[in-house]
N, C-alpha and C positions, 0 to 999 in steps of 0.2 A: 617394238613397243605394244602390250596388251592393249586391246581395245576397251577403253573406258565405258562402262555401262554393260559390258558382257562378263568380262572378268573383274570389272570394277566393283569398287566396295558396296555401291548404293543398292545393288541386286542380290547380293549374297543372302541378306536375311529374308528377303522376299521368298526366294526358292526354298530356303530353310523351312519357312513357314508352311508352304504347300507340302515339303516332304514330311514336316511333322504330322500334318493331318493324315497323309497317306499311313504313316507309321501307327497312328493312335486310332484310325478308323478302317480297318482292313475290309470291312463290308459296306463302307460309305460310298457317296457319289464320287466317282473318280473320272468324271468327263473333264475333257480339256477345259470347257467352260468354267466348271466349278473350281478346278485347281487354280486356274489363272485369276479367278476372282478373288481367291483366298491370297494369292501373291500380289494382288492389286495391279496386275498387268494385263494387257489385251491378250487373247489367246495366241495370236501370232507372234508377239514378242516374248511371251512367257515360254512357248514351244522352243523358240531359236535360243533364248538365254538359258533354258534349262539343259538343252543339249550341249551347249558351250561349256557350261560349268561342271555337268556330271558325265559327259561322254557317251550318254545313251538318250533315246527320245523318252518322253513322258510316258507312252504306252509301255515300252520295254521295262522301264524302271519299275512302274506300278506293277505290272505282271510278275516280274521277277521277286519283288519284295512280297507280294501275296503268296507266291510259292514258297518262298523262305519261311513265311510265318506259318503257312500249313505244315511245312515239314516239322517246324518246331512243335507245333501241336501235336502232330503225329507222334513225335519222339516222347512225348509226355502221356502217350496212351490212348489219344483220340483216334477215331476211325478216319480213314481218309475221306469218306464221306461227309462227316461232321466237320473235319478239319477244313475241307474245301468250302463248305457252306459258311462257316464262321468267317472265313476270308473273302467272302463276297463272290464266289463262282457260282453262276446261275444255275449249273447242273454238274453232274459227275463227268458228263462228256466233254464240257467246255473245260473242265479241270484237268481232265487226261490230256487234252489236245495241248493245252498250254504247257502242261509238264513235259510232254514229249518235246515240244519246241524248245524249251529251255534246257532240259537236262538230257534229252535224246532217249529216253526211256519212259515207260509208263510209272506211275507211282508205286504200283504193286512191286516192281522190280528195283526200286531205288534202294541203293546201299551206299553209305558215306565213303567207306574206304574204296570201294570200286569207282566211284565218282572221282575220288582224288587221284587215282591211278590214271584215269582217262583225261582228266582236264586238260586243257591247252597251256595253262600257266604253271604247271607242275614243277618244272625246272625253276622258274622263277622263285617259287615258293621255297624250294629247297636252297636257293641262294641267299634269299632274305633270311629265313630261319627255319631251323629244322624243328621247331615246335609243331608245326601244323601237321606234319607226317609221323612226328615221334609217337611210338606206342606208349600206352599208359605206363609210367613207371611203378615201381613197388612203393607203397605207402611208407615213408620213412617216420617212425615212431618219433623223432625229434622234429618233425615238421610242425611248426606252432601256427594254429589257426585260432583267432578269436572271433566270437560272434558279438557285433557291435550295433547298437541302435544309432542310426545317424539321422539328424533332423532335416526337414525340408529346407531348401536355400535356393536362392536366385543365383543364376550363372551367366556370365558374359562368355560367349563361345566363338572360337575361331575354327573353322571346318576345314580339313584337308581330304580330297580325293586322291586315291593311289598313293598314299604315303609309304606303305610298305615297299613298294617298288621305286619311289622315289623320295628317299629320306631328307633331302634339302627342302622339300616342301614342308615337312613336319617341322624342322627347325625354323623355318620362315613364318610359318603361322605361330608358333611358340613366341617367337621373338616380336610379332606384331601385338599379340596380346600383352606381353610382358611390358614392352615399351609403354602402351597406352596406360596400363594399370600403375606404373610407376608416376607418370605424369599426373594421373588422377589421385594420387596418394593412396593407392589400395595395397595393403599389406598382403604379400604373396607367400609369407613364411608359414611354417607350421601346418602343412597340407592344405592351404587354401587355393592352390592351383593343382589341377589334376589333367590326365588324359584319359579319352575314354573311346574305345573301339565300337563304333555304331553297328558294325556287321559281323557276321560268323565267317571268318575266312575259310572254314571248312566248307561253306556253300558258296560264298560270294566271290567271283573273280577278284583278284587282288587289285586290278586296276579300278574296280568299283567300290572298293572298301573305304568307308569314310573313318576318319579319326577326328575327334574333337579335342582341342585344348580348352579348358574352361577354368575361370577363376570365380570364386564365390563374391558377390556383389554386396556391399554394405546397404543397408535401408537407404532408400531414396536416390541411389545412384543408377544411372542407366548408361550403357556403353554407346559409342557412337554407331552408326547405322550399318557400318561394315561387319559387326559382330551381331550374331543373333543372341536373344535371350532365351533361356531355358530354366527349368526348375528340376532340381534333385527332389524326387518324392521322400518323404520319410519313410523308413523302413530298416530291416535287418540286413547286416552284411557280414559276410565272411572275410576276415582280414588277415593277411599274413605279411610280416616286414621282410624286406628284400635289400641286400646292400652287395653290389657287385657289378660285373659286367653283363653284357647283353645274354650272354650264356646262362649267367645265374638266374636273371629275370625270366628267360624262357623256361628254365627248369621249375622255377616256382609256379608260372601259370600252367605248366603241364601237370605238375603236381595237384595243384589246387582244382584244376578243372577235371583232370582224367581220373585222378586217384582219390583224393580226399573227398570231393563232393560225391562220388560215387559211394564211398564208404559211409558217408554222414547220414544218407537217406533223405537229405533236404532237397527240395526243388528249387529251380532258379526263378525268380522274379523277371519280368519282362521289362528290364532296365539294362543298360550297357554297364560292363565291368569297367573299373577304373583304376589307373596308376595315380595314386596320390604321392605328390613329390614332397618328402621330408626335407630333403636339400635340393636346391634349384640347380638346373643344368648349368646356369652361367657361374655357379659357384664351384662346381665339380666336374663340368665337361659332359660331353654326350656319350661317352664310351664307359663310364662308370656310373651307377645309379644308386641312390638311397631312397627307397619308396615303399608304399604300402600296396600290395595287390588286393583289390577289394572286388568280391563278387556278391551281387544281390541275391539273397535267398528269402524264401516263404518261411514264415514262422512255422515251427513245428506243430503238427496237429496235436490237440490234448488226448 
């Protein structure tokens, strides 16, 4: 039996709150005292619970996420120097040391394809999904993508760690959220429930990847404490409908991210992509899907 209070429901939202701070403030104060204060826990209990829930220490998580954010900035054209400064590294030397520690090479020698070939969980990734290593497909002229403005909305969130490697965790998290929503009388139809990958599997070890199931909250409704509350910010999204098995969904994501987005000239916004369920898994199962693949994009410059 899992220890209540470590894997138990009452701590998950607190840890999620501290993680949200790390995500939103890459150059902010990342001391154990500050993060534990955000989580409303003592430093000792925060560190212990954080490791139990995430599988890594607070320091390792913060360092890895700051490096991943720096890589994302560099991918958009920023220099390594400016990217490292924006992500809170005190000097280029400290950044290079951290980069070597996590990725085994200096930032100047980093290449995503080479990183994938060398990473320890490559075979697991191939077993789970070929999307991660598949080269960009030729852009299909029939591939339909709409640009859609989506409004701000509050979300109740059930988070999973390592769901790519342990699909049962994904199903359990979805069912917990769905069961609560039913009891609370919250309508989950017409795309009100979605899934969001919080990490880039090209960079993040699959065991550390987070996946959030989330449902839109009616005004005045708050979820129980084992779910966290987040906000989907208003903005522009590239949206494509997908219906079929996992291989069809994989192909759609590959086409959308690796082919259509490149050809569109649009930039990604710093929000997670989402799978919006048009038909719920309990209605059609977990082997077939009817959903929207949604990617947050920046508005084209005038």
